RODO-2510 file (C-alpha; in nm, 4 decimals, decimal comma):
residues 256
     n   res          X          Y          Z
     1     m    -1,0898    -1,8942    -0,2000
     2     n    -1,0931    -1,8594     0,1776
     3     r    -0,9410    -1,5426     0,3163
     4     t    -0,6708    -1,5618     0,5808
     5     s    -0,6755    -1,3199     0,8725
     6     l    -0,3545    -1,1233     0,9176
     7     n    -0,4169    -1,0699     1,2876
     8     a    -0,1086    -1,1713     1,4897
     9     r     0,0738    -1,2906     1,1763
    10     r     0,4504    -1,2325     1,1704
    11     v     0,5452    -1,0626     0,8441
    12     w     0,8786    -0,9643     0,6922
    13     v     0,8720    -0,6702     0,4473
    14     t     1,1817    -0,5640     0,2539
    15     g     1,2079    -0,2214     0,0944
    16     a     0,9932    -0,0958     0,3815
    17     s     1,1441     0,2500     0,4218
    18     t     0,9524     0,4170     0,1390
    19     g     0,6965     0,3751    -0,1379
    20     i     0,4968     0,0541    -0,1653
    21     g     0,6927    -0,1245     0,1068
    22     r     0,6209     0,1449     0,3624
    23     a     0,2534     0,1632     0,2652
    24     v     0,2184    -0,2166     0,2843
    25     t     0,3783    -0,2167     0,6294
    26     l     0,1247     0,0391     0,7539
    27     e    -0,1638    -0,1594     0,5997
    28     l    -0,0425    -0,4849     0,7544
    29     v    -0,0218    -0,3207     1,0965
    30     r    -0,3706    -0,1800     1,0496
    31     r    -0,4950    -0,5340     0,9938
    32     g    -0,3281    -0,6691     1,3061
    33     a     0,0026    -0,8090     1,1805
    34     t     0,3432    -0,7688     1,3434
    35     v     0,5992    -0,6533     1,0868
    36     f     0,9752    -0,6873     1,0588
    37     a     1,0647    -0,3923     0,8354
    38     s     1,3887    -0,4025     0,6367
    39     a     1,5686    -0,1497     0,4183
    40     r     1,9049     0,0233     0,4086
    41     n     1,7673     0,3531     0,5430
    42     e     1,7753     0,2967     0,9190
    43     s     1,6413     0,6412     1,0089
    44     a     1,3344     0,5921     0,7860
    45     l     1,2715     0,2533     0,9449
    46     n     1,3002     0,4037     1,2927
    47     e     1,0421     0,6647     1,1956
    48     l     0,8124     0,3821     1,0856
    49     v     0,8597     0,2154     1,4250
    50     r     0,7735     0,5407     1,6020
    51     e     0,4608     0,5800     1,3899
    52     c     0,3335     0,2260     1,4475
    53     g     0,4807     0,1376     1,7876
    54     d     0,7691    -0,0946     1,8636
    55     d     0,5242    -0,3687     1,9599
    56     r     0,3937    -0,3741     1,6015
    57     v     0,6986    -0,2947     1,3879
    58     a     1,0616    -0,3951     1,4398
    59     a     1,3327    -0,2325     1,2285
    60     l     1,5880    -0,4671     1,0729
    61     p     1,8104    -0,2430     0,8585
    62     f     2,0466    -0,4121     0,6128
    63     d     2,1416    -0,4305     0,2446
    64     v     1,9277    -0,6942     0,0709
    65     t     2,2036    -0,7603    -0,1844
    66     d     2,4137    -0,9097     0,0965
    67     r     2,3356    -1,2819     0,1224
    68     t     2,4781    -1,3174     0,4717
    69     a     2,2876    -1,0116     0,5953
    70     n     1,9607    -1,1707     0,4811
    71     q     2,0372    -1,4758     0,6936
    72     r     2,1287    -1,2628     0,9943
    73     a     1,8005    -1,0715     0,9633
    74     v     1,5949    -1,3907     0,9553
    75     n     1,7862    -1,5290     1,2515
    76     d     1,6994    -1,2090     1,4371
    77     m     1,3296    -1,2576     1,3536
    78     h     1,3474    -1,6100     1,4897
    79     r     1,5092    -1,4866     1,8092
    80     r     1,2570    -1,2051     1,8592
    81     a     0,9321    -1,3676     1,7469
    82     g     1,0005    -1,7395     1,7359
    83     g     0,9153    -1,7667     1,3678
    84     l     0,7839    -1,6105     1,0494
    85     d     0,4485    -1,6519     0,8716
    86     i     0,4748    -1,4263     0,5650
    87     a     0,7714    -1,2933     0,3685
    88     f     0,6944    -1,0031     0,1338
    89     l     1,0120    -0,9480    -0,0673
    90     n     0,9638    -0,6067    -0,2203
    91     a     1,2952    -0,4185    -0,2300
    92     g     1,4030    -0,3082    -0,5755
    93     t     1,5377    -0,0399    -0,8036
    94     c     1,4941     0,0792    -1,1608
    95     e     1,7451     0,2000    -1,4177
    96     y     1,6642     0,2532    -1,7837
    97     v     1,8937     0,1435    -2,0639
    98     d     2,0409     0,3728    -2,3289
    99     v     2,1234     0,1324    -2,6103
   100     a     2,3567     0,3914    -2,7637
   101     a     2,5755     0,3540    -2,4540
   102     f     2,4997    -0,0056    -2,3583
   103     d     2,6353    -0,0644    -2,0080
   104     s     2,6602    -0,4131    -1,8578
   105     a     2,7253    -0,2653    -1,5112
   106     l     2,3692    -0,1269    -1,5126
   107     f     2,2393    -0,4786    -1,5691
   108     e     2,4555    -0,6165    -1,2885
   109     r     2,3241    -0,3562    -1,0442
   110     t     1,9615    -0,4103    -1,1426
   111     i     1,9705    -0,7901    -1,1426
   112     r     2,1575    -0,7966    -0,8101
   113     t     1,9143    -0,5602    -0,6391
   114     n     1,5879    -0,6835    -0,7873
   115     f     1,6415    -1,0540    -0,8483
   116     l     1,9381    -1,1937    -0,6569
   117     s     1,8370    -1,0122    -0,3390
   118     m     1,5012    -1,1894    -0,3636
   119     v     1,6746    -1,5253    -0,4069
   120     y     1,8802    -1,4522    -0,0944
   121     g     1,5640    -1,3587     0,0952
   122     i     1,3849    -1,6771    -0,0108
   123     e     1,6847    -1,8886     0,0856
   124     a     1,6919    -1,7304     0,4309
   125     a     1,3157    -1,7269     0,4927
   126     l     1,2104    -2,0730     0,3750
   127     p     1,3301    -2,2646     0,6827
   128     l     1,1190    -2,0410     0,9082
   129     l     0,8210    -2,0405     0,6727
   130     r     0,8230    -2,4196     0,6768
   131     q     0,7605    -2,4048     1,0521
   132     s     0,4554    -2,1749     1,0183
   133     p     0,1041    -2,3249     1,0262
   134     a     0,0010    -2,1009     0,7334
   135     p     0,3129    -1,9846     0,5465
   136     q     0,3095    -1,7367     0,2597
   137     l     0,5829    -1,6175     0,0269
   138     v     0,5143    -1,3010    -0,1743
   139     g     0,7418    -1,1318    -0,4292
   140     m     0,7250    -0,7972    -0,6071
   141     s     0,7413    -0,8187    -0,9850
   142     s     0,5748    -0,5782    -1,2317
   143     t     0,3437    -0,5688    -1,5315
   144     v     0,6594    -0,5037    -1,7341
   145     a     0,7349    -0,8730    -1,6736
   146     y     0,4601    -0,9627    -1,9226
   147     r     0,6565    -0,8469    -2,2270
   148     g     0,9485    -0,6238    -2,3234
   149     l     0,9108    -0,2465    -2,3224
   150     p     1,1373     0,0300    -2,4543
   151     r     1,4420     0,1029    -2,2334
   152     s     1,3397    -0,1692    -1,9868
   153     e     1,5977    -0,4265    -2,0955
   154     a     1,7478    -0,4487    -1,7448
   155     y     1,4498    -0,3661    -1,5240
   156     g     1,2077    -0,5747    -1,7303
   157     a     1,4448    -0,8709    -1,7404
   158     s     1,4802    -0,8641    -1,3618
   159     k     1,1027    -0,8479    -1,3102
   160     a     1,0371    -1,1227    -1,5655
   161     a     1,2903    -1,3397    -1,3828
   162     i     1,1069    -1,2766    -1,0553
   163     k     0,7698    -1,3662    -1,2082
   164     n     0,9097    -1,6861    -1,3559
   165     l     1,0807    -1,7731    -1,0269
   166     f     0,7634    -1,7326    -0,8240
   167     e     0,5489    -1,9211    -1,0752
   168     s     0,7923    -2,2115    -1,0482
   169     l     0,7858    -2,1909    -0,6683
   170     q     0,4054    -2,2017    -0,6752
   171     v     0,4370    -2,5531    -0,8177
   172     d     0,7346    -2,6762    -0,6176
   173     l     0,6245    -2,5431    -0,2770
   174     a     0,2579    -2,6412    -0,3083
   175     p     0,3164    -2,9914    -0,1628
   176     e     0,4556    -2,8236     0,1501
   177     g     0,1492    -2,6030     0,1895
   178     i     0,3432    -2,2805     0,1273
   179     s     0,1253    -2,0283    -0,0545
   180     v     0,3223    -1,8298    -0,3146
   181     s     0,2063    -1,4998    -0,4682
   182     v     0,3672    -1,2724    -0,7247
   183     v     0,2707    -0,9032    -0,7342
   184     c     0,2557    -0,7348    -1,0766
   185     p     0,1547    -0,3701    -1,0337
   186     g     0,1217    -0,1073    -1,2992
   187     f     0,2358     0,2458    -1,2225
   188     v     0,2311     0,3460    -0,8553
   189     r     0,3268     0,6892    -0,7267
   190     t     0,6545     0,6391    -0,5352
   191     p     0,9899     0,8194    -0,5157
   192     l     1,1113     0,5697    -0,7782
   193     t     0,8384     0,6418    -1,0345
   194     d     0,8599     1,0156    -0,9628
   195     r     1,1891     1,0026    -1,1565
   196     n     1,0250     0,8688    -1,4724
   197     d     1,0340     1,1001    -1,7745
   198     f     0,7347     0,9508    -1,9555
   199     s     0,3578     0,9326    -1,9214
   200     m     0,2326     0,6786    -1,6660
   201     p    -0,1301     0,5876    -1,7452
   202     f    -0,3608     0,4859    -1,4609
   203     r    -0,0974     0,5604    -1,1961
   204     i    -0,2317     0,5024    -0,8446
   205     e    -0,1176     0,6077    -0,4981
   206     a     0,1011     0,3829    -0,2835
   207     e    -0,1733     0,3521    -0,0203
   208     d    -0,4161     0,2214    -0,2824
   209     a    -0,1544    -0,0249    -0,4057
   210     a    -0,0928    -0,1416    -0,0496
   211     r    -0,4605    -0,2171     0,0080
   212     r    -0,4759    -0,4214    -0,3112
   213     i    -0,1583    -0,6117    -0,2250
   214     v    -0,2668    -0,6916     0,1293
   215     d    -0,6127    -0,7926     0,0043
   216     g    -0,4361    -1,0307    -0,2334
   217     i    -0,2198    -1,1692     0,0460
   218     e    -0,5274    -1,2306     0,2605
   219     a    -0,6927    -1,4086    -0,0344
   220     r    -0,3729    -1,6045    -0,1124
   221     k    -0,3947    -1,5025    -0,4772
   222     p    -0,1245    -1,6580    -0,6987
   223     e    -0,0961    -1,3321    -0,8960
   224     i    -0,1843    -0,9894    -0,7578
   225     h    -0,2057    -0,7469    -1,0505
   226     f    -0,3480    -0,3947    -1,0604
   227     p    -0,4907    -0,1527    -1,1533
   228     r    -0,6900    -0,4064    -1,3503
   229     r    -0,7870    -0,1719    -1,6334
   230     f    -0,4122    -0,1341    -1,6996
   231     s    -0,2853    -0,4839    -1,6178
   232     l    -0,5606    -0,6615    -1,8127
   233     l    -0,5036    -0,4317    -2,1102
   234     f    -0,1322    -0,5090    -2,0964
   235     k    -0,2063    -0,8821    -2,0761
   236     c    -0,4163    -0,8485    -2,3916
   237     l    -0,1403    -0,6583    -2,5710
   238     t     0,1022    -0,9420    -2,5023
   239     l    -0,1188    -1,1690    -2,7138
   240     l    -0,0487    -0,9609    -3,0240
   241     p     0,1811    -1,1131    -3,2880
   242     s     0,5404    -1,0056    -3,2258
   243     r     0,5602    -0,7900    -3,5386
   244     w     0,2529    -0,5908    -3,4310
   245     y     0,3665    -0,5603    -3,0710
   246     i     0,7161    -0,4416    -3,1684
   247     g     0,5679    -0,1859    -3,4078
   248     l     0,3386    -0,0543    -3,1353
   249     c     0,6260    -0,0249    -2,8854
   250     a     0,8488     0,1435    -3,1433
   251     r     0,5990     0,4302    -3,1572
   252     m     0,6514     0,4813    -2,7821
   253     v     1,0254     0,5457    -2,8170
   254     k     1,1312     0,9098    -2,8202
   255     q     1,3059     0,9957    -3,1435
   256     p     1,6275     1,2049    -3,1237
***
């Protein structure tokens, strides 16, 4: 597959204030792209602009769960840069479910932040992407999308929905020449994963994840998954019969 240069490409990154989104923004700038960086934390975005230069990064702070705000942000990109070449929709959150105190509000928060915000971003970005000579749409899912894991009923469902959404878009947008990629990382060291209370095998640094993601964007890979020794192992585990897989996962659950 031919690689696409990122030099002078106009890229939108959501969730850019910290973690993977911030690291991807820095990597994109290093490779010559101009980035519109979005997140709720305006001060963190302004620091990113100072680090990279306002000719390379523009801060567009807003709440991705606001449909209208997504449209305003894209309109601002059009006004400033005349278009958009790549949308990397990355913003997200994680909350784990306690089935003893099952809470539908947790699901609403997670699905709104992880999935619906991405739908809003796609809706807003597609008209501009259709005007680009080499458009790309990229969404952040997770290896947890491959199959259910303990306590991940809300987070996993949101990431599985994203993976399914982007796989469908790969088919439906192909006739328009829009390249669609879904990112399925394993564990990456970020402020979000720092809160986890369980072992995270093969966890990598955000900078390493960013290089792999941007490499995948340049290569227009349909699925960008890493670290491969973890993601490929997980893919193999999903082939197990359900009874075996459930028994294996049950051993992972902490007993009271």
